[in-house]
C-alpha positions in Angstrom: 127.2 -7.5 -133.6 127.9 -9.0 -130.1 127.0 -12.5 -129.3 125.4 -13.0 -125.8 126.2 -16.4 -124.6 123.8 -17.6 -121.7 125.6 -19.1 -118.8 123.8 -22.1 -117.1 124.6 -24.0 -113.9 125.9 -27.5 -113.6 122.5 -28.7 -112.4 120.7 -27.2 -115.2 123.1 -28.6 -117.7 122.8 -32.0 -116.1 119.0 -31.8 -116.4 119.0 -30.7 -120.0 121.4 -33.6 -120.8 119.1 -35.9 -119.2 121.7 -37.6 -117.0 124.4 -37.8 -119.7 126.8 -35.8 -117.4 128.8 -38.6 -115.5 131.3 -36.3 -113.5 130.7 -33.8 -110.8 132.0 -32.2 -107.7 130.6 -30.4 -104.6 132.5 -27.3 -105.6 130.2 -27.0 -108.8 126.9 -26.9 -106.7 124.9 -23.9 -106.4 124.4 -22.3 -103.1 121.2 -23.7 -101.4 121.1 -26.7 -103.8 118.0 -28.8 -103.6 117.0 -30.7 -101.6 117.7 -28.2 -98.8 117.2 -28.7 -95.0 113.8 -27.1 -95.4 113.0 -29.5 -98.2 114.0 -32.4 -96.1 112.1 -31.2 -92.9 109.0 -31.1 -95.0 109.1 -34.8 -95.5 109.4 -35.6 -91.8 106.0 -35.6 -90.0 104.4 -37.2 -87.0 101.3 -39.2 -86.7 100.9 -38.7 -83.1 97.6 -40.5 -82.9 98.9 -43.8 -83.9 102.5 -43.7 -82.7 104.4 -43.4 -86.0 106.9 -41.0 -87.4 107.4 -40.9 -91.2 110.3 -39.7 -93.1 108.5 -39.4 -96.5 107.0 -43.0 -96.7 109.6 -44.7 -94.4 108.8 -45.2 -90.7 111.5 -44.0 -88.3 111.6 -44.1 -84.5 113.0 -41.6 -81.9 115.4 -43.3 -79.3 117.6 -41.6 -76.7 121.1 -41.6 -77.5 122.0 -43.0 -74.1 119.7 -46.0 -74.9 121.5 -46.7 -78.1 124.8 -46.4 -76.3 123.8 -48.9 -73.8 122.8 -51.4 -76.5 126.2 -50.7 -78.1 127.9 -51.4 -74.8 126.0 -54.7 -74.3 127.0 -55.9 -78.0 130.7 -55.0 -77.3 130.8 -56.7 -73.9 129.0 -59.8 -75.3 130.7 -60.3 -78.6 133.9 -58.2 -78.6 134.9 -55.1 -80.3 135.5 -56.7 -83.8 132.2 -58.2 -84.1 130.5 -55.1 -82.7 132.3 -52.9 -85.2 131.2 -55.2 -88.1 127.5 -55.3 -86.9 127.2 -51.5 -86.4 128.9 -50.7 -89.6 126.5 -53.0 -91.4 123.6 -51.5 -89.8 124.7 -48.0 -90.7 125.3 -49.1 -94.3 121.8 -50.4 -94.6 120.5 -47.1 -93.1 122.3 -45.2 -95.7 121.1 -47.4 -98.5 117.5 -46.8 -97.5 118.0 -43.0 -97.2 119.5 -43.1 -100.7 116.5 -44.8 -102.0 114.2 -42.1 -100.4 116.1 -39.3 -102.1 115.8 -41.1 -105.4 112.2 -41.6 -105.0 111.3 -38.1 -103.7 113.6 -36.1 -105.9 113.9 -38.3 -109.1 114.9 -35.4 -111.3 118.0 -34.3 -109.4 121.4 -35.2 -110.9 123.9 -37.4 -109.2 125.8 -34.4 -107.8 122.8 -33.0 -106.0 121.7 -36.4 -104.8 125.2 -37.1 -103.3 125.1 -33.6 -101.7 121.8 -34.4 -99.9 123.4 -37.3 -98.0 125.1 -35.2 -95.3 121.9 -33.1 -94.8 119.8 -36.3 -94.2 122.5 -37.7 -92.0 122.4 -34.5 -89.9 118.6 -34.4 -89.9 118.4 -37.7 -88.3 120.3 -36.4 -85.3 123.5 -38.7 -85.1 126.1 -36.0 -86.1 126.5 -32.7 -87.7 128.0 -33.2 -91.1 130.2 -30.5 -93.0 130.9 -31.3 -96.7 134.7 -30.3 -97.3 134.7 -31.7 -100.7 133.7 -34.5 -102.9 134.1 -35.6 -106.5 133.3 -38.4 -108.9 133.7 -39.9 -112.3 131.1 -42.4 -113.2 132.7 -43.5 -116.3 136.1 -44.4 -114.5 134.4 -45.6 -111.4 136.2 -43.2 -109.2 135.0 -41.2 -106.1 136.7 -39.2 -103.4 135.1 -37.3 -100.6 136.1 -35.7 -97.2 133.6 -34.7 -94.6 133.9 -33.1 -91.0 131.6 -34.5 -88.2 130.8 -32.4 -85.1 129.1 -33.6 -82.0 129.1 -37.4 -82.9 126.5 -39.1 -80.5 128.3 -42.4 -81.1 131.7 -41.2 -80.2 130.2 -39.4 -77.0 128.5 -42.6 -75.9 131.7 -44.7 -76.3 133.7 -42.1 -74.4 131.1 -42.3 -71.5 131.3 -46.1 -71.4 135.0 -46.8 -72.2 136.9 -43.6 -72.1 139.4 -42.6 -74.9 139.9 -45.3 -77.6 143.0 -46.1 -79.6 141.0 -46.6 -82.7 137.9 -44.7 -84.4 134.7 -45.6 -82.7 132.0 -44.1 -85.1 131.2 -47.3 -86.7 127.5 -46.8 -87.2 128.2 -43.4 -88.8 130.9 -44.5 -91.0 128.6 -47.3 -92.4 126.0 -44.7 -93.3 127.8 -42.7 -95.9 129.3 -46.0 -97.3 125.7 -47.3 -97.9 124.3 -43.9 -99.2 127.1 -43.4 -101.6 127.4 -46.8 -102.9 123.7 -47.0 -103.5 123.6 -43.7 -105.6 127.1 -44.1 -107.2 126.2 -47.6 -108.3 129.6 -49.0 -107.3 131.1 -49.7 -103.8 132.4 -46.7 -102.0 134.0 -47.2 -98.4 134.3 -44.4 -95.9 136.8 -44.4 -93.0 137.4 -42.2 -90.0 141.0 -40.6 -90.1 140.3 -38.5 -87.0 137.8 -39.3 -84.3 136.6 -37.6 -81.2 136.6 -41.0 -79.4 140.4 -40.9 -79.8 140.7 -37.4 -78.4 140.4 -35.3 -81.5 138.3 -32.1 -81.5 136.1 -33.4 -84.4 135.8 -36.4 -86.5 137.2 -36.4 -90.1 136.0 -39.1 -92.6 137.3 -39.9 -96.2 135.4 -41.9 -98.6 136.9 -43.6 -101.9 135.7 -46.2 -104.5 136.6 -49.5 -102.9 139.6 -50.3 -105.4 141.3 -47.3 -104.1 141.7 -48.8 -100.7 143.5 -51.8 -102.3 143.6 -55.0 -100.4 143.4 -53.3 -97.0 139.6 -53.1 -96.8 137.8 -55.4 -94.3 134.7 -53.2 -94.9 134.1 -55.3 -98.0 133.2 -58.2 -95.7 131.3 -56.0 -93.4 129.2 -54.5 -96.3 128.9 -57.7 -98.3 126.2 -60.4 -98.1 128.8 -63.0 -96.9 129.8 -63.0 -93.4 132.7 -64.9 -91.8 130.9 -65.9 -88.7 127.2 -66.5 -89.5 126.6 -67.1 -85.7 127.9 -63.7 -85.0 126.8 -61.9 -88.1 123.6 -63.5 -89.0 121.6 -61.2 -91.2 117.6 -61.6 -91.1 115.7 -62.3 -94.2 115.1 -58.7 -95.7 111.6 -57.7 -96.4 110.7 -56.7 -100.1 111.4 -53.0 -100.7 108.9 -50.5 -101.9 110.7 -49.7 -105.0 112.2 -53.0 -106.0 109.8 -53.3 -109.0 109.8 -57.2 -108.7 106.3 -58.7 -109.0 105.9 -62.5 -108.9 104.8 -64.2 -112.1 101.1 -64.3 -112.6 98.5 -61.8 -111.9 100.2 -59.0 -109.9 97.0 -57.9 -108.3 96.8 -61.4 -106.6 99.9 -60.8 -104.5 99.6 -60.1 -100.7 102.2 -57.6 -100.0 103.5 -56.3 -96.6 106.3 -55.8 -94.0 104.3 -55.0 -90.9 104.5 -57.3 -87.8 100.9 -58.3 -88.2 101.5 -59.1 -91.8 104.6 -61.2 -91.0 102.7 -62.9 -88.2 100.0 -64.0 -90.6 102.7 -65.0 -93.2 104.3 -67.2 -90.5 101.0 -68.9 -89.8 100.5 -69.7 -93.5 103.9 -71.2 -93.7 103.1 -73.2 -90.6 99.7 -74.7 -91.9 100.6 -74.8 -95.7 102.5 -78.1 -95.4 99.4 -79.8 -93.9 96.0 -80.5 -95.3 94.3 -78.9 -92.2 91.1 -76.7 -93.0 91.9 -72.9 -92.6 89.3 -70.2 -91.6 90.3 -66.7 -92.6 88.5 -63.9 -90.5 88.7 -60.2 -91.2 86.8 -57.2 -92.4 85.8 -56.9 -95.9 88.7 -55.8 -98.2 91.5 -57.1 -95.9 92.7 -59.6 -98.6 91.4 -62.9 -97.4 91.2 -64.3 -100.9 94.8 -63.1 -101.6 96.1 -64.9 -98.4 94.2 -68.1 -99.4 95.9 -68.0 -102.9 99.2 -67.7 -101.1 98.3 -70.5 -98.8 97.5 -72.7 -102.0 100.9 -71.7 -103.7 102.9 -72.6 -100.5 101.1 -76.1 -100.2 101.8 -79.4 -101.8 98.6 -78.7 -103.8 100.2 -75.8 -105.7 100.1 -77.7 -109.0 96.4 -78.4 -108.6 93.6 -75.9 -109.3 92.5 -73.1 -107.0 88.8 -72.5 -107.2 87.3 -69.4 -105.4 83.5 -69.1 -104.9 81.5 -66.4 -103.0 78.8 -68.1 -101.2 76.8 -64.9 -100.8 76.4 -64.7 -104.7 74.8 -68.2 -105.0 70.9 -68.2 -104.7 69.8 -70.6 -101.8 68.1 -72.9 -104.3 71.3 -73.5 -106.3 73.8 -73.8 -103.6 73.7 -77.6 -103.5 74.0 -78.1 -107.3 76.7 -75.4 -107.5 78.8 -77.0 -104.7 78.2 -80.6 -105.5 77.1 -80.8 -109.3 74.2 -82.3 -111.0 73.5 -85.8 -112.5 72.1 -86.1 -115.9 68.3 -86.0 -115.8 68.2 -84.5 -112.3 66.3 -81.5 -113.6 63.8 -81.4 -116.5 65.8 -80.7 -119.6 69.2 -81.7 -118.3 70.9 -83.8 -121.0 74.3 -84.3 -119.3 76.0 -84.4 -115.9 77.7 -81.3 -114.5 80.5 -81.3 -111.9 80.3 -78.8 -109.0 83.0 -76.7 -107.4 84.1 -79.6 -105.1 84.9 -81.9 -108.0 86.6 -79.1 -110.1 88.9 -78.3 -107.1 89.9 -82.0 -106.8 93.7 -82.1 -106.1 93.7 -78.4 -105.3 92.1 -75.9 -103.0 88.5 -74.8 -102.7 88.1 -71.2 -101.3 84.6 -70.5 -99.8 84.3 -66.8 -99.2 81.5 -65.4 -97.0 80.7 -68.8 -95.7 78.3 -67.4 -93.1 75.9 -66.3 -95.8 75.1 -70.1 -96.7 71.5 -71.2 -95.9 71.2 -73.5 -92.9 70.2 -76.5 -94.8 73.3 -76.2 -97.1 75.5 -75.8 -94.1 74.6 -79.4 -93.1 75.4 -80.8 -96.5 78.7 -78.9 -96.5 79.6 -80.3 -93.1 79.1 -83.8 -94.4 81.2 -83.3 -97.4 84.0 -82.1 -95.1 83.6 -84.8 -92.7 83.3 -87.8 -95.1 85.4 -86.5 -98.0 82.8 -87.5 -100.4 79.9 -85.8 -102.2 76.6 -86.7 -103.9 75.5 -84.9 -106.9 72.0 -83.5 -107.0 69.8 -86.3 -108.6 72.7 -88.9 -108.2 72.4 -92.3 -106.6 76.1 -92.8 -105.6 78.7 -90.9 -103.9 82.0 -89.4 -105.3 85.2 -89.3 -103.3 86.8 -85.9 -103.5 90.5 -84.9 -102.7 90.2 -81.3 -101.9 91.4 -78.9 -99.3 88.8 -76.3 -98.1 89.7 -72.9 -97.1 86.8 -70.6 -95.7 86.7 -67.0 -94.9 84.2 -64.8 -93.1 83.9 -61.1 -92.6 81.6 -61.6 -89.5 82.3 -63.4 -86.3 81.1 -66.9 -86.8 81.1 -67.6 -83.0 78.5 -64.9 -82.6 76.5 -66.2 -85.6 76.5 -69.7 -83.9 75.1 -68.1 -80.7 72.5 -66.3 -82.7 71.4 -69.6 -84.3 72.3 -68.7 -87.8 75.3 -70.8 -88.2 75.7 -74.5 -87.3 78.0 -75.1 -84.3 79.3 -78.3 -85.6 80.2 -76.8 -89.0 81.9 -73.9 -87.2 84.1 -76.3 -85.3 84.8 -78.2 -88.5 86.0 -75.0 -90.3 87.8 -73.5 -87.5 90.7 -76.0 -87.4 93.2 -73.3 -88.0 91.9 -69.8 -87.7 93.9 -66.9 -89.1 92.7 -63.3 -88.2 93.8 -60.7 -90.9 93.9 -57.3 -89.2 92.5 -54.3 -91.0 94.8 -52.0 -92.9 94.5 -49.2 -90.3 96.4 -51.6 -87.9 99.1 -52.4 -90.3 100.1 -48.9 -91.5 103.7 -49.9 -92.0 102.4 -51.8 -95.1 101.0 -48.7 -96.7 104.1 -47.4 -98.4 104.9 -50.7 -99.9 101.3 -51.2 -101.1 101.3 -47.7 -102.7 104.4 -48.5 -104.8 103.0 -52.0 -105.7 99.6 -50.8 -106.8 101.1 -47.6 -108.7 103.5 -50.0 -110.6 100.6 -52.3 -111.4 98.2 -49.9 -112.7 100.6 -47.6 -114.4 101.5 -50.7 -116.5 98.0 -51.8 -116.9 96.7 -48.4 -118.1 99.8 -47.4 -120.2 100.5 -44.4 -117.9 103.8 -42.9 -116.9 103.5 -41.7 -113.3 106.4 -40.2 -111.4 105.0 -40.9 -107.8 103.0 -39.2 -105.2 103.3 -35.6 -104.0 104.2 -35.0 -100.3 100.6 -34.2 -99.4 99.2 -37.2 -101.2 101.7 -39.6 -99.4 100.9 -37.9 -96.0 97.1 -38.2 -96.7 97.4 -41.9 -97.7 99.4 -42.7 -94.6 97.0 -40.9 -92.1 93.5 -42.2 -94.0 91.6 -44.8 -91.9 90.6 -47.0 -94.9 87.1 -48.3 -94.0 87.3 -50.4 -97.2 90.8 -51.7 -96.3 93.2 -52.7 -99.0 90.5 -52.9 -101.6 89.8 -49.1 -101.0 93.6 -48.3 -101.1 93.9 -50.2 -104.4 91.0 -48.4 -105.9 92.3 -45.0 -104.7 95.7 -45.7 -106.4 94.1 -46.7 -109.6 92.0 -43.7 -109.7 95.0 -41.5 -109.0 96.9 -43.2 -111.9 94.0 -42.6 -114.3 93.4 -39.1 -113.1 96.9 -37.7 -112.7 98.7 -35.9 -115.6 100.9 -38.2 -117.6 104.5 -37.9 -116.7 103.3 -36.1 -113.4 102.7 -36.9 -109.8 99.5 -38.2 -108.0 98.2 -35.5 -105.8 95.4 -35.5 -103.2 93.0 -34.1 -105.8 93.6 -37.2 -107.9 92.8 -39.6 -105.1 89.8 -38.6 -103.0 86.2 -37.9 -104.1 83.5 -36.4 -102.0 82.7 -39.6 -99.8 86.1 -39.9 -98.1 87.0 -37.9 -94.9 90.5 -36.7 -94.5 92.4 -36.0 -91.1 91.9 -32.4 -90.1 95.6 -31.8 -89.6 99.2 -32.9 -90.0 102.1 -32.6 -87.5 105.3 -31.7 -89.0 108.7 -29.9 -88.0 108.4 -26.0 -88.2 111.5 -24.1 -89.5 112.8 -23.7 -85.9 112.7 -27.5 -85.3 109.6 -27.6 -83.3 106.6 -29.8 -83.9 103.9 -27.8 -85.6 100.3 -28.6 -86.1 99.0 -27.5 -89.5 96.3 -28.4 -92.0 97.2 -30.2 -95.2 99.2 -27.8 -97.2 99.9 -27.7 -101.0 103.3 -28.4 -102.3 104.0 -24.5 -102.8 103.9 -24.3 -99.0 100.7 -22.4 -98.5 98.3 -23.8 -95.9 94.7 -24.0 -97.0 91.9 -23.2 -94.3 91.1 -26.8 -94.0 89.2 -28.4 -91.2 87.8 -31.8 -90.8 85.1 -32.9 -93.5 84.8 -34.3 -97.0 87.5 -33.8 -99.6 85.2 -31.8 -101.5 85.1 -29.1 -98.8 88.9 -29.3 -98.3 89.4 -29.0 -102.2 86.9 -26.0 -102.5 88.6 -24.1 -99.7 92.2 -24.7 -101.1 91.0 -23.5 -104.7 89.3 -20.3 -103.2 92.4 -19.7 -101.2 94.6 -20.0 -104.3 92.3 -17.8 -106.3 92.2 -15.2 -103.5 96.0 -15.2 -103.4 96.3 -14.4 -107.1 93.4 -11.9 -107.5 91.1 -14.4 -109.3 93.8 -15.2 -112.0 93.0 -18.9 -112.8 96.2 -19.6 -114.6 98.4 -18.3 -111.7 96.2 -20.2 -109.2 96.7 -23.4 -111.3 100.5 -22.9 -111.3 100.4 -22.2 -107.5 98.5 -25.5 -107.0 100.7 -27.3 -109.6 97.7 -28.2 -111.7 97.1 -27.6 -115.4 94.8 -24.7 -116.3 92.4 -27.1 -117.9 92.3 -29.3 -114.8 91.7 -26.5 -112.5 88.9 -25.0 -114.8 87.2 -28.4 -114.8 87.4 -28.8 -111.0 86.2 -25.2 -110.5 83.2 -25.9 -112.7 82.4 -29.2 -111.0 82.5 -27.5 -107.5 80.3 -24.7 -108.8 82.9 -22.1 -108.0 82.6 -20.8 -111.5 80.4 -21.7 -114.4 81.5 -24.2 -116.8 82.1 -22.9 -120.4 
């Protein structure tokens, strides 16, 4: 009786071994190994309405090669070739690191061989050079790596030739730094790439070789270029890096109380906090509901000299008008019938720290006058008391309405407005700081997965796209709720999809702009991950969901199991949704 042995590929063996395989080579890859160019183009989409281009959840920009060449020329002329080489190699290295993180996040199940093979495709997709893999191999246990790649049509070499003519040394500095950063990030150990032939030196194509850093022995100035320590900090100053979306580091304390962002508007607000934190000036936060005014006030408190003192937050709208004075300033014994002891108010409890007054515009007009006196005199008088009490407290206020307009309408005291508005800080809505959305997505996913004991692998492509394009009328609070809902609703050990995020009340964008297979911008409605476009127009997610399910059922002749697999849902989940939407009766 013959034995039929089943042959499996390297990729399949690696998946079955769950990452145990620590060696690999490009020669062992299957033809068309994932992620393919088609896979990569599907994560590149254009949000034309708000001027952003996204590569998965990372923002990218289009820039003419000649403009980048002019910048390169200016730096060479200003600082010299050696400094320019170091700067551009470092920039390329950082770009490679970020793209490696993208591949790890988007295709977490791929083995190291496939992830390394994706680097040349991403590099080519980004338009700097056409990369052909000649060969690479690695041994993680021994810490060795070797790779050889061919580059055609290097934009960097072309710009250098246009500015300076033929060079005596390789000139593709930005492009050499890229595979060094990409491979080092994935391999987990330093890998250095060098050009051995360069178009800028008159060669027909560029040839690059990469090795683990030790293989280059002592002749490796790239160690300094790619490291954190620079020889000349004036020439090589590195800006403070913003936190990464997948760092996983959350400051001590309540993680939901951390204001997170990297956008220009967020950093501007953060800079204002740092400026005012060292003082005792009264700060007024202004912004729409849900933008995070209390979170910023907590950060202000943590940055101040009062950080060791209490932080007391009070929502003025939640206090009945007849209790405002007693809540803020306290009550003396015997002030009210039945009172047997004195009670401190919020001002006293916040002594030595910070008192945050949210929705301050909702205070009754009479209470506004007493608050003004407390701010001016730095002393209070309890209800029913006969003496004043000095208080050492910093007051931070917040409003989701324009206080200047409230003053003009006669609903807010002008003198209190000027007393509160010593240092105003406007917090923009989330739709104006979209660069923060990917970081917030990762932050809230990590937070709620840990809180609810769920293992969630991340977001599907269409979920990421929907979250990047949504307008968020409820701002960060709404995004936070959406991520928590998705974390609870998604299958354990699965991905969060659009169906897990949105209910019937949210309106999604009617279409997305992506690259078509022939490289052109194509406007299509949100598509499922299997690649089929549902007949979706603008409207509620319930309408979008119903259309997607009906289209899937139509494609598979009404077979629910096949439709569920097509939509990447479980049969039970699809049955439930069909019943809820009235497409078929619930059992």
